[in-house]
C-alpha positions, 0 to 999 in steps of 0.5 A: 987794650981794654981790660975786662974782669969776669967774676963768676963761680961757674967755670963754663960761664967764665970760659965762654965770656973770656973766649968771646971777649978775647976774640974781640980784642980785650985783655981778660982777668977772671975771678971766682968770687967777690973776694977773689975779684977784690984781691985781683982788682987791687993789683990790676984795675980793669976798665970794666968788671962783669960780675955775677950777682949770686956767688958763694962767699962775701955778698957782691953788694959788699964788694962793689962799693970798694971797687971805686972808680971801676965800671961794673956790669952785672951778669945774671941768670936770675930774673929780677923785678924792676924794683930789685934791678933798681936796688941793684943799680944804686951804686954809682959804679954800676953801669948795666945789667946783662941777662944770662943767657946772652946773645954773643953780639949783644954781649960784645955791643954792651961791653963796647958801650960800657968801656967806651970803645 
């Protein structure tokens, strides 16, 4: 069973995405900040991290390079320009960008593509 970590400071987003992924056969870990994600990542390496871009605390950009070997996809409600998106995608472990609000079927399809299942 593939493990997905959801990192988002909005409880409603976490609850929704977690329910969708669990219903589709994934094991789900949740984190409320980049720091929380890094601590949990060190204990249990997920197959994919779905990470909100804008959260309080340590900037996401500082945490991502530390999660070596783990695929990360951004979950963002913030509209980004192509230039900003290109900058955000520079890290080698970034595999995609999922815009919130998302279509449930599209979210599942993207996750399957990212984890290779």
